[in-house]
C-alpha positions as CSV (number, residue, x, y, z in Angstrom):
1,M,-5.2,22.2,20.9
2,T,-2.6,23.7,17.9
3,G,0.3,21.7,18.8
4,V,-2.1,18.8,18.2
5,A,-3.2,19.9,14.7
6,G,0.2,20.7,14.0
7,F,1.2,17.3,14.7
8,V,-1.9,15.9,12.6
9,V,-0.7,18.3,10.1
10,L,2.6,16.5,9.9
11,L,1.0,13.3,10.4
12,V,-0.9,13.4,7.2
13,A,1.5,14.8,4.9
14,A,4.5,12.3,6.1
15,L,1.8,9.4,5.0
16,A,1.0,11.2,1.9
17,L,4.7,11.4,0.7
18,E,5.1,7.9,1.6
19,V,1.9,6.9,-0.1
20,A,3.7,8.9,-3.4
21,A,6.9,7.3,-3.0
22,R,5.6,3.5,-3.0
23,R,3.8,4.2,-6.3
24,G,7.2,5.7,-7.8
25,A,6.0,9.3,-7.8
26,G,7.6,10.8,-4.9
27,P,10.8,10.8,-3.3
28,A,12.4,7.6,-1.4
29,T,10.4,5.7,0.9
30,S,11.0,6.1,4.5
31,T,12.5,2.8,5.0
32,E,15.3,3.5,1.9
33,T,16.0,7.1,3.5
34,V,16.7,5.6,7.1
35,A,18.8,3.0,5.3
36,A,20.6,5.3,3.2
37,A,21.3,7.2,6.7
38,M,22.5,4.4,8.6
39,R,25.3,3.8,6.2
40,T,27.2,6.5,7.4
41,T,28.5,7.8,11.4
42,P,26.7,10.9,11.2
43,G,23.7,9.2,9.8
44,R,23.9,6.9,12.6
45,V,24.0,9.6,15.1
46,A,20.9,11.6,13.5
47,V,18.7,8.7,13.9
48,L,19.9,8.1,17.1
49,L,18.9,11.5,18.1
50,A,15.6,11.2,16.2
51,W,14.8,8.3,18.2
52,V,15.8,9.8,21.6
53,W,14.2,13.3,20.7
54,L,10.9,10.8,20.0
55,G,11.4,8.9,23.6
56,V,11.4,11.8,25.5
57,H,8.7,13.7,24.1
58,F,6.1,11.1,23.7
59,L,7.1,7.6,25.5
60,A,8.6,9.2,28.8
61,R,5.1,10.6,30.4
């Protein structure tokens, strides 16, 4: 149960950051962040590894 609560806290924090960024009061939006990462080879590898991690942990059951 605490694992689920941890993921909920992370999700709420990510949504709060995204809303703040779209209002202009926060850091870059998630779209801008991924676009910046995709401009370099190490960034592309990091995005690929993040997708693999998500797939293994949430989609492959």
